[in-house]
C-alpha angles and dihedrals in degrees: 000000000000123000095258093054092045092053091046091052090047094051091045091052094046093052090046092052092048091049092049092049091051091047092051091046091052090046091052092048090051092053088045092053093047089053090051092050091050093051092048096047 
C-alpha cells in the first residue's frame, strides 16, 4: 500500500469513527430524554 492510499484510508477511518461517536452520543441522548419524559409524566 503506497503512502497516498494509506493516508486516505486513515482519514476515512477517522471520519467514520467520529461519525459513529456522534451517532451513539445522539442515540444515548435520545434514550436519556425518553427516560426523563417518562419520569415527569
